ZANUKE-375149 format. One record per residue (C-alpha): residue in one letter; x negated, y negated, z. Coordinates in steps of 0.2 Angstrom, whole numbers, plus 5000, padded with zeros to 4 digits. Layout:
N
+------+------+------+------+
: type :   xx :   yy :   zz :
+------+------+------+------+
:    a :    X :    Y :    Z :
...
+------+------+------+------+
***
This chain:
236
+------+------+------+------+
: type :   xx :   yy :   zz :
+------+------+------+------+
:    m : 5877 : 5094 : 5212 :
:    g : 5859 : 5093 : 5207 :
:    e : 5851 : 5090 : 5190 :
:    h : 5859 : 5100 : 5175 :
:    t : 5850 : 5111 : 5163 :
:    d : 5863 : 5113 : 5149 :
:    r : 5861 : 5108 : 5131 :
:    r : 5862 : 5089 : 5131 :
:    v : 5866 : 5074 : 5120 :
:    a : 5861 : 5057 : 5123 :
:    p : 5873 : 5047 : 5134 :
:    g : 5879 : 5029 : 5130 :
:    a : 5872 : 5013 : 5137 :
:    w : 5871 : 5010 : 5156 :
:    t : 5886 : 5003 : 5165 :
:    t : 5892 : 5001 : 5183 :
:    g : 5904 : 5009 : 5194 :
:    t : 5912 : 5003 : 5210 :
:    v : 5917 : 5015 : 5223 :
:    a : 5936 : 5014 : 5225 :
:    e : 5939 : 5029 : 5235 :
:    l : 5927 : 5040 : 5246 :
:    t : 5930 : 5056 : 5255 :
:    r : 5917 : 5066 : 5265 :
:    e : 5920 : 5085 : 5269 :
:    g : 5906 : 5094 : 5277 :
:    r : 5891 : 5093 : 5265 :
:    v : 5901 : 5086 : 5251 :
:    v : 5906 : 5068 : 5247 :
:    r : 5920 : 5064 : 5234 :
:    l : 5918 : 5047 : 5225 :
:    r : 5931 : 5039 : 5214 :
:    l : 5924 : 5025 : 5204 :
:    d : 5931 : 5011 : 5194 :
:    v : 5919 : 5010 : 5179 :
:    a : 5916 : 4993 : 5171 :
:    e : 5914 : 5000 : 5154 :
:    p : 5923 : 5017 : 5154 :
:    f : 5917 : 5030 : 5143 :
:    a : 5928 : 5044 : 5136 :
:    h : 5922 : 5061 : 5142 :
:    r : 5927 : 5079 : 5139 :
:    a : 5932 : 5091 : 5153 :
:    g : 5916 : 5099 : 5158 :
:    q : 5904 : 5085 : 5155 :
:    h : 5893 : 5076 : 5167 :
:    c : 5885 : 5058 : 5169 :
:    v : 5869 : 5051 : 5175 :
:    l : 5871 : 5041 : 5192 :
:    r : 5857 : 5028 : 5196 :
:    l : 5854 : 5020 : 5213 :
:    r : 5844 : 5003 : 5213 :
:    a : 5836 : 4997 : 5229 :
:    e : 5834 : 4978 : 5233 :
:    d : 5815 : 4980 : 5229 :
:    g : 5819 : 4986 : 5212 :
:    y : 5816 : 5005 : 5215 :
:    t : 5827 : 5017 : 5206 :
:    a : 5832 : 5035 : 5208 :
:    q : 5844 : 5044 : 5197 :
:    r : 5852 : 5061 : 5195 :
:    s : 5865 : 5070 : 5184 :
:    y : 5882 : 5075 : 5192 :
:    s : 5897 : 5084 : 5185 :
:    i : 5913 : 5074 : 5182 :
:    a : 5928 : 5081 : 5191 :
:    s : 5941 : 5069 : 5184 :
:    a : 5952 : 5074 : 5169 :
:    p : 5948 : 5065 : 5153 :
:    d : 5963 : 5053 : 5154 :
:    d : 5960 : 5049 : 5172 :
:    d : 5959 : 5030 : 5175 :
:    r : 5945 : 5033 : 5187 :
:    l : 5929 : 5043 : 5186 :
:    e : 5928 : 5056 : 5200 :
:    l : 5912 : 5064 : 5206 :
:    c : 5909 : 5077 : 5219 :
:    v : 5891 : 5078 : 5226 :
:    e : 5884 : 5090 : 5238 :
:    a : 5870 : 5084 : 5250 :
:    l : 5855 : 5094 : 5245 :
:    p : 5840 : 5096 : 5257 :
:    d : 5829 : 5081 : 5255 :
:    g : 5840 : 5075 : 5241 :
:    e : 5836 : 5057 : 5238 :
:    v : 5852 : 5052 : 5229 :
:    s : 5864 : 5065 : 5236 :
:    g : 5858 : 5061 : 5253 :
:    h : 5862 : 5043 : 5251 :
:    l : 5879 : 5045 : 5243 :
:    h : 5884 : 5057 : 5257 :
:    d : 5877 : 5047 : 5272 :
:    e : 5877 : 5029 : 5267 :
:    a : 5889 : 5026 : 5252 :
:    r : 5904 : 5015 : 5256 :
:    v : 5919 : 5009 : 5247 :
:    g : 5914 : 4994 : 5237 :
:    d : 5897 : 5000 : 5233 :
:    v : 5891 : 4998 : 5215 :
:    v : 5881 : 5011 : 5206 :
:    e : 5874 : 5012 : 5189 :
:    l : 5881 : 5025 : 5177 :
:    r : 5877 : 5033 : 5160 :
:    g : 5888 : 5046 : 5151 :
:    p : 5895 : 5056 : 5145 :
:    v : 5882 : 5070 : 5144 :
:    g : 5883 : 5088 : 5137 :
:    r : 5894 : 5095 : 5123 :
:    w : 5890 : 5113 : 5126 :
:    f : 5899 : 5116 : 5142 :
:    t : 5916 : 5108 : 5138 :
:    w : 5934 : 5114 : 5136 :
:    g : 5947 : 5106 : 5125 :
:    g : 5962 : 5115 : 5130 :
:    r : 5965 : 5127 : 5115 :
:    t : 5954 : 5141 : 5118 :
:    p : 5959 : 5155 : 5131 :
:    s : 5945 : 5155 : 5143 :
:    i : 5938 : 5161 : 5160 :
:    a : 5927 : 5151 : 5171 :
:    v : 5916 : 5160 : 5185 :
:    v : 5909 : 5147 : 5197 :
:    g : 5899 : 5147 : 5213 :
:    g : 5900 : 5134 : 5227 :
:    s : 5899 : 5116 : 5221 :
:    g : 5898 : 5123 : 5203 :
:    v : 5917 : 5122 : 5203 :
:    v : 5916 : 5103 : 5199 :
:    p : 5916 : 5103 : 5180 :
:    v : 5929 : 5117 : 5180 :
:    v : 5940 : 5106 : 5191 :
:    a : 5940 : 5094 : 5177 :
:    m : 5945 : 5108 : 5165 :
:    v : 5959 : 5113 : 5177 :
:    r : 5966 : 5096 : 5178 :
:    h : 5965 : 5094 : 5159 :
:    a : 5975 : 5110 : 5157 :
:    a : 5988 : 5104 : 5169 :
:    r : 5990 : 5088 : 5160 :
:    l : 5992 : 5097 : 5143 :
:    g : 6003 : 5110 : 5151 :
:    v : 5992 : 5125 : 5146 :
:    l : 5987 : 5131 : 5163 :
:    e : 5988 : 5149 : 5157 :
:    r : 5974 : 5146 : 5145 :
:    l : 5961 : 5144 : 5159 :
:    r : 5957 : 5157 : 5172 :
:    v : 5946 : 5154 : 5186 :
:    v : 5935 : 5165 : 5197 :
:    a : 5927 : 5155 : 5212 :
:    v : 5914 : 5162 : 5224 :
:    t : 5910 : 5154 : 5240 :
:    r : 5903 : 5159 : 5257 :
:    t : 5919 : 5153 : 5266 :
:    l : 5935 : 5145 : 5260 :
:    a : 5931 : 5129 : 5270 :
:    e : 5915 : 5127 : 5260 :
:    l : 5923 : 5128 : 5243 :
:    p : 5926 : 5110 : 5236 :
:    y : 5944 : 5108 : 5229 :
:    a : 5949 : 5125 : 5237 :
:    d : 5968 : 5120 : 5238 :
:    e : 5968 : 5114 : 5221 :
:    l : 5960 : 5129 : 5214 :
:    l : 5971 : 5141 : 5223 :
:    a : 5987 : 5131 : 5217 :
:    h : 5980 : 5134 : 5200 :
:    g : 5980 : 5153 : 5203 :
:    a : 5961 : 5155 : 5204 :
:    f : 5954 : 5171 : 5211 :
:    v : 5943 : 5166 : 5226 :
:    a : 5931 : 5178 : 5233 :
:    t : 5923 : 5173 : 5250 :
:    t : 5907 : 5182 : 5255 :
:    r : 5905 : 5177 : 5273 :
:    e : 5923 : 5179 : 5279 :
:    n : 5938 : 5190 : 5275 :
:    l : 5951 : 5181 : 5265 :
:    g : 5969 : 5187 : 5266 :
:    g : 5968 : 5206 : 5264 :
:    r : 5952 : 5205 : 5255 :
:    v : 5936 : 5210 : 5264 :
:    a : 5921 : 5198 : 5262 :
:    a : 5911 : 5202 : 5246 :
:    t : 5907 : 5195 : 5229 :
:    p : 5920 : 5199 : 5215 :
:    y : 5920 : 5217 : 5209 :
:    p : 5921 : 5221 : 5191 :
:    d : 5938 : 5229 : 5193 :
:    e : 5945 : 5213 : 5201 :
:    v : 5939 : 5202 : 5186 :
:    a : 5943 : 5214 : 5172 :
:    p : 5962 : 5209 : 5171 :
:    l : 5957 : 5191 : 5170 :
:    v : 5946 : 5193 : 5155 :
:    e : 5959 : 5201 : 5144 :
:    g : 5962 : 5190 : 5129 :
:    v : 5949 : 5177 : 5133 :
:    e : 5938 : 5170 : 5119 :
:    r : 5926 : 5160 : 5129 :
:    a : 5918 : 5161 : 5147 :
:    y : 5910 : 5147 : 5157 :
:    v : 5898 : 5150 : 5171 :
:    c : 5892 : 5136 : 5183 :
:    g : 5881 : 5137 : 5199 :
:    s : 5864 : 5139 : 5205 :
:    p : 5851 : 5149 : 5194 :
:    g : 5854 : 5165 : 5205 :
:    f : 5872 : 5164 : 5204 :
:    a : 5872 : 5161 : 5186 :
:    s : 5862 : 5177 : 5183 :
:    y : 5874 : 5186 : 5194 :
:    a : 5890 : 5179 : 5185 :
:    v : 5883 : 5183 : 5168 :
:    r : 5880 : 5201 : 5173 :
:    l : 5898 : 5202 : 5180 :
:    l : 5906 : 5196 : 5164 :
:    a : 5895 : 5209 : 5154 :
:    e : 5901 : 5223 : 5165 :
:    t : 5919 : 5218 : 5162 :
:    g : 5917 : 5218 : 5143 :
:    v : 5914 : 5199 : 5139 :
:    r : 5902 : 5197 : 5124 :
:    s : 5887 : 5187 : 5128 :
:    d : 5889 : 5176 : 5113 :
:    v : 5905 : 5168 : 5121 :
:    v : 5897 : 5164 : 5138 :
:    r : 5892 : 5146 : 5141 :
:    v : 5881 : 5143 : 5156 :
:    e : 5877 : 5127 : 5166 :
:    q : 5865 : 5128 : 5180 :
:    f : 5861 : 5116 : 5194 :
:    g : 5849 : 5114 : 5208 :
:    p : 5837 : 5102 : 5217 :
:    t : 5827 : 5091 : 5206 :
:    g : 5808 : 5090 : 5210 :
+------+------+------+------+
***
């Protein structure tokens, strides 16, 4: 994911993370890091990752955390963006054993602690912070308190698709039929049953998707004051 635009708090001091596991799937790379000085994070937060070249040149970006708060390793899932300096390196060049610099956690607005009945509407790689929420819900045994609507072009392009489907997420594909459902964005009558009883809504994706998702929630009766939005995209 690219740079975030949610409400922020200052992260802690810089530390280092060593790549312990690495998986590439299409344009996405998943990294699991052993952090030298681990920082406690909440489900939905992100961190700053910095790369440092031998000549001292640095580049940094913010990425959502996919791991649950009590995971021993920090998991990031990064989509390679066009001309993405950091995401491109992580996708194409990163290897197990590499060391990166980290600061975190960042953001208190877009977090879920497990008590509030909520719905999350996410697009593409915007699923990442919600995966942390899903994992947190599973650890707490409160899966029913978090409902997920995920929108993607094809199922193969949706990060963590199997995990989200196992959670019971409603997945809408827009470029291929999925099961008996014709390719399309979610219809209000499909989402309406999922918003019953929710007290908070989370939206994460590109600016265009976020605008669409906020309208969708409004059409299903969700009050605007309970919607929390996190947007991401390429950094100039």
